[in-house]
C-alpha positions in Angstrom: 22.2 -7.7 30.8 21.0 -5.7 33.8 22.5 -2.5 32.5 20.6 -2.9 29.2 17.3 -1.9 30.8 18.4 1.6 31.9 20.0 2.2 28.5 16.9 1.0 26.8 14.7 3.4 28.8 17.1 6.2 28.1 17.0 5.6 24.4 13.3 4.8 24.0 11.6 6.1 27.2 10.3 9.2 25.5 9.0 7.2 22.6 7.3 4.7 24.9 5.6 7.6 26.8 4.5 9.1 23.5 3.0 5.8 22.3 1.4 5.3 25.7 -0.3 8.7 25.4 -1.5 8.0 22.0 -2.9 4.6 22.9 -4.7 6.0 26.0 -6.0 8.9 23.9 -7.3 6.6 21.2 -9.1 4.4 23.8 -10.7 7.4 25.4 -11.8 8.8 22.1 -13.2 5.4 21.0 -15.1 4.5 24.2 -15.8 7.9 25.8 -16.4 10.3 22.8 -18.2 12.7 25.0 -15.0 13.6 26.9 -13.0 14.6 23.8 -14.4 18.1 23.9 -12.6 18.6 27.2 -9.4 17.0 26.1 -9.0 18.9 22.8 -7.7 22.1 24.5 -4.7 20.1 25.7 -3.9 19.0 22.2 -4.4 22.5 20.9 -2.0 24.0 23.5 0.7 21.6 22.5 0.1 22.1 18.8 0.0 26.0 19.2 3.4 25.8 21.1 4.8 23.9 18.1 3.4 26.4 15.6 4.8 29.3 17.6 8.2 27.8 17.7 8.3 26.6 14.1 8.5 30.1 12.5 11.8 31.1 14.2 13.1 27.5 14.0 12.4 27.5 10.2 14.1 30.8 9.7 17.3 29.9 11.7 17.5 26.4 10.2 17.2 27.5 6.5 19.2 30.8 6.8 22.0 29.3 8.8 22.3 26.3 6.6 22.5 28.4 3.4 24.7 31.0 4.9 27.3 28.4 6.0 27.4 26.2 2.9 31.1 25.8 2.0 32.7 25.2 -1.3 32.4 21.5 -1.0 28.6 21.7 -0.4 27.5 23.9 -3.3 24.0 25.3 -2.9 23.2 24.7 -6.5 24.1 21.1 -6.3 21.8 20.5 -3.3 19.0 22.5 -4.8 19.2 20.6 -8.1 19.2 17.3 -6.3 16.4 18.3 -4.1 14.2 19.5 -7.1 14.8 16.1 -8.9 14.0 14.1 -5.8 10.9 16.1 -4.9 9.4 16.0 -8.4 10.3 12.3 -9.0 8.8 11.0 -5.7 5.6 13.1 -6.2 5.1 11.8 -9.7 5.9 8.2 -8.6 3.3 8.5 -5.9 0.7 9.8 -8.3 1.4 7.1 -10.9 1.1 4.4 -8.3 -2.3 5.7 -7.3 -3.5 5.8 -10.9 -2.4 2.2 -11.4 -4.1 1.1 -8.1 -7.4 2.9 -9.1 -7.2 1.1 -12.6 -7.1 -2.4 -10.9 -9.4 -1.5 -8.0 -12.1 0.9 -9.3 -14.2 2.7 -6.8 -17.9 2.9 -7.1 -19.6 6.3 -7.1 -20.5 7.5 -3.6 -23.9 8.9 -2.9 -24.0 12.5 -3.7 -24.5 14.8 -0.8 -26.9 17.5 -1.9 -25.9 20.0 0.8 -22.9 21.1 -1.2 -21.8 24.5 -0.1 -21.0 27.2 -2.6 -19.3 29.1 0.3 -16.2 26.9 0.0 -14.6 29.0 -2.6 -12.6 31.8 -1.0 -10.7 34.7 -2.3 -11.5 37.1 -5.1 -13.3 35.3 -8.1 -11.9 37.8 -10.5 -8.3 37.2 -9.6 -6.0 36.0 -12.5 -3.4 33.2 -12.1 -0.7 35.9 -12.0 -2.5 37.5 -8.9 -2.7 34.2 -7.1 1.0 33.4 -7.8 2.1 36.8 -6.4 0.1 36.2 -3.2 1.4 32.6 -3.0 5.2 33.5 -3.1 5.4 36.9 -1.7 3.6 39.3 0.9 3.3 43.0 0.8 4.1 43.6 4.5 6.9 42.1 6.6 4.7 41.1 9.4 2.6 38.9 7.1 5.7 36.8 6.2 5.7 35.6 9.9 2.4 33.9 9.5 2.3 30.2 8.8 -0.5 30.9 6.3 2.2 32.4 4.1 4.7 29.6 4.7 6.1 29.4 1.2 6.8 33.1 1.2 8.5 32.8 4.5 10.6 29.9 3.3 11.7 32.0 0.3 12.5 35.0 2.5 14.6 32.8 4.9 16.4 31.2 1.9 17.3 34.7 0.4 18.5 35.9 3.8 20.8 32.9 4.0 22.1 33.6 0.5 22.7 37.3 1.4 24.6 36.3 4.6 26.7 33.9 2.6 27.5 36.5 -0.1 28.3 39.2 2.5 31.6 37.4 3.2 33.7 38.6 6.2 31.2 41.5 6.8 28.5 39.0 7.5 30.6 36.7 9.7 28.9 37.9 13.0 25.4 37.5 11.4 26.2 34.0 10.3 27.3 33.2 13.9 24.0 34.7 15.1 22.1 32.4 12.7 24.0 29.3 13.9 23.4 30.3 17.6 19.7 30.9 17.0 19.3 27.6 15.3 20.8 25.9 18.5 18.6 27.9 20.8 15.5 27.0 18.9 16.4 23.3 18.9 16.5 23.4 22.7 13.2 25.1 22.8 11.8 22.2 20.7 13.2 19.8 23.3 11.4 21.7 26.1 8.0 21.6 24.2 8.3 17.9 23.4 8.3 17.2 27.1 4.5 17.5 27.0 4.1 15.6 23.8 2.6 12.5 25.3 -0.2 14.5 26.8 -0.7 16.8 23.8 -0.7 14.1 21.2 -2.7 11.8 23.4 -5.4 14.4 23.7 -5.3 15.1 20.0 -5.6 11.4 19.1 -8.7 11.2 21.5 -10.4 14.1 19.6 -9.6 12.6 16.2 -10.9 9.1 17.1 -14.0 10.5 18.9 -15.0 12.8 16.1 -13.7 11.7 12.7 -13.5 8.0 13.4 -17.2 7.0 12.9 -17.2 8.7 9.5 -14.7 6.3 8.2 -17.5 3.8 7.8 -19.8 6.1 5.8 -20.4 6.5 2.2 -16.7 6.8 1.3 -15.4 3.7 3.0 -14.2 2.1 -0.3 -12.0 5.1 -1.6 -10.8 5.7 1.9 -9.8 2.1 2.4 -8.1 2.0 -0.9 -6.2 5.2 -0.1 -5.1 3.9 3.4 -4.1 0.5 2.1 -2.1 2.1 -0.8 -0.6 4.7 1.5 0.6 2.0 4.0 2.1 0.0 1.1 3.9 3.1 -0.2 5.1 4.1 3.3 6.6 0.7 4.0 7.8 -0.4 0.5 8.7 2.8 -1.4 10.3 4.5 1.6 12.4 1.4 2.2 13.5 1.4 -1.4 14.4 5.1 -1.2 16.3 4.5 2.0 18.2 1.7 0.3 19.1 3.9 -2.7 20.3 6.6 -0.3 22.4 4.4 1.9 22.1 0.7 1.3 21.0 -1.6 4.1 22.5 0.6 6.8 20.3 3.4 5.4 17.2 1.3 5.8 18.1 0.5 9.4 18.8 4.2 10.3 15.7 5.5 8.6 13.2 3.2 10.2 14.9 3.2 13.6 14.7 7.0 13.8 11.3 7.5 12.0 9.1 6.4 14.9 8.7 9.8 16.6 8.2 11.8 13.3 5.5 9.3 12.2 3.7 9.5 15.6 3.8 13.3 15.4 2.6 13.5 11.8 -0.4 11.2 12.5 -1.2 13.0 15.8 -1.0 16.5 14.5 -2.0 16.1 10.9 0.6 18.8 10.1 3.8 18.7 8.2 4.9 21.9 9.7 4.4 20.6 13.3 6.4 17.5 12.4 9.2 19.5 10.7 11.0 20.3 13.9 11.0 16.6 14.9 12.3 15.7 11.5 15.2 18.1 11.9 16.1 16.6 15.3 16.3 13.0 14.0 18.0 13.9 10.7 21.6 13.5 12.1 20.8 10.1 13.5 19.7 9.1 9.9 23.1 10.2 8.6 21.8 13.3 6.8 24.4 16.1 6.7 23.2 19.3 8.4 23.8 21.3 5.2 21.3 19.1 3.5 18.8 18.5 6.3 18.4 22.2 7.1 17.6 23.0 3.6 15.7 20.0 2.3 13.4 19.3 5.3 12.1 22.8 5.8 11.5 23.2 2.1 10.0 19.8 1.9 7.5 20.7 4.6 5.9 23.0 2.1 7.0 21.7 -1.4 7.3 17.9 -1.0 4.0 16.0 -0.4 3.8 12.4 -1.6 0.6 11.8 0.5 -1.0 14.9 -1.0 0.0 13.7 -4.4 -1.8 10.4 -3.8 -4.9 12.0 -2.2 -5.2 14.5 -5.1 -5.4 11.7 -7.7 -8.0 9.8 -5.5 -10.1 13.0 -5.2 -10.0 13.7 -8.9 -11.0 10.2 -9.6 -13.9 10.1 -7.2 -15.1 13.5 -8.4 -15.1 12.2 -12.0 -16.9 8.9 -11.0 -19.5 11.0 -9.2 -20.4 13.1 -12.3 -20.1 10.2 -14.7 -16.9 11.2 -16.5 -14.0 9.0 -17.6 -11.0 9.7 -15.5 -8.6 7.5 -17.5 -8.7 9.5 -20.7 -5.0 10.4 -21.6 -5.7 14.2 -21.5 -7.4 13.9 -18.2 -4.6 11.8 -16.7 -1.9 14.3 -17.9 -3.9 17.2 -16.5 -4.3 15.2 -13.2 -0.6 14.8 -12.9 0.0 18.5 -13.5 -2.6 19.4 -11.0 -1.1 17.0 -8.5 2.3 18.6 -8.7 0.7 22.0 -8.1 -1.5 20.7 -5.3 1.5 19.1 -3.6 3.0 22.6 -3.5 -0.2 24.5 -2.7 -1.3 22.4 0.1 0.7 24.0 2.9 2.0 22.2 5.9 -0.9 23.0 8.1 -3.9 20.9 9.2 -6.5 20.8 6.5 -4.3 22.9 4.3 -5.3 20.7 1.4 -8.5 22.5 1.0 -6.8 25.1 -1.1 -5.5 22.5 -3.5 -8.9 20.9 -3.7 -10.4 24.2 -4.8 -7.6 24.5 -7.3 -8.6 21.1 -8.7 -12.2 21.9 -8.9 -11.5 25.2 -10.7 -9.1 23.7 -13.3 -11.5 20.9 -14.2 -14.5 23.1 -14.0 -16.3 20.4 -12.0 -19.8 21.1 -10.8 -20.8 21.8 -7.2 -22.0 18.2 -6.8 -18.3 17.1 -6.7 -17.4 19.4 -3.8 -18.7 17.4 -0.9 -16.9 14.2 -2.0 -13.6 16.1 -2.4 -13.9 17.8 0.9 -14.9 14.8 2.9 -12.2 12.6 1.4 -9.6 15.4 1.8 -10.5 15.6 5.5 -10.6 11.9 6.3 -7.3 10.9 4.5 -5.5 13.7 6.3 -3.7 11.5 8.9 -2.2 9.1 6.3 -1.4 11.9 3.9 0.4 13.9 6.6 2.4 10.7 7.5 3.6 10.3 3.9 4.1 14.1 3.5 6.1 14.6 6.7 8.2 11.5 7.0 8.8 11.6 3.2 10.8 14.6 3.8 13.4 12.6 5.8 13.9 9.9 3.2 14.0 12.7 0.5 16.8 14.4 2.5 18.6 11.1 2.5 18.3 10.8 -1.2 19.4 14.4 -1.7 22.4 13.8 0.5 23.3 10.8 -1.6 22.9 12.5 -5.0 24.3 15.8 -4.1 27.7 14.5 -3.2 27.8 10.7 -3.3 27.5 8.2 -0.5 30.3 10.0 1.4 27.8 12.9 1.9 25.3 10.7 3.6 26.9 9.6 6.9 25.7 6.0 6.7 28.7 3.9 6.3 31.2 5.7 8.4 31.1 3.0 11.2 34.2 3.5 13.4 35.8 5.8 10.8 34.8 9.4 10.3 37.4 10.3 7.7 35.0 10.0 4.8 32.0 11.6 6.5 32.8 14.9 4.8 
């Protein structure tokens, strides 16, 4: 019994320090809001280090995974399973939100007249084709290294991995380089995470000190509904997904190793910042590297259950605000289509959902009176949305590992035996 304490500290010491930092930061932000301005730079430093590391980590993780997929782990099978899981969970989240809004209608919030017409960015004369080209490609190589062009960077890394795989023996040295780079970047992540308790604690202090009071404003009811539904979806549906992926052992592995990703997601409000943590815990969840290194990085940009739910809530509130019926069949179908697009457009960066919100306003042709409600809700639901977006990538990877090659692909039931792990 005496030896269990050092083992417990070794296994959970970093998590306890992280939770301590978050609790202390929340207390400081709640009781001493005037100090959060001085603490915010500490959180920004930690977050910037993560952002600086995530670009090379993303490249090596995706490229090395794709380049080294063998004949028993066909890329097409993984991609097909991933597309089905991503689309399925996004639609399930959206439908659950629609049902919740039907049973718990939200009253129209007070319209804020200081709507800003400056929120629309970009060229107003652009066609959908122009926007699509800018979204998936860049015209200069250096631009692909920016997290503002994350989807273009993911596509580039994916194509490099395919090219390295197709190069055969001539690309052997390059594939080794990709694997080595992936390991180096993982160790860099471990170094950065040493300051996570201070960084996340400072970030929590800033969030509580600045955003916290607004939770009791005009939009308390839609916000309360979103957070309640989000918590329900997080606990119940993620548990169901984990069970489908690996049975009861899958549930245990998922929740046991989902603490650090959840804390990082809430603290940073960024799927991209959480993505390195997700990659580090994926093996403990029994997710094969070939699946984790493809699904989790792609999921950071393309798979967003939380954004799906927030998109529906924002459309609903905007419609209530202007007196239009949200539950018309055509409106609902359009909302589901927009939600799928928003879940892709909303990049894995803090407040990246603004782009998706402008897309929603544009498609529906909503008046400017709807903009403040959409922007405020989008900002205030960001912590819960990021929690669902980021940690949903882990359970999605578990599902892909299950569907892409059967339970043997998800290393859940290996126990003392490893013969069937492959």
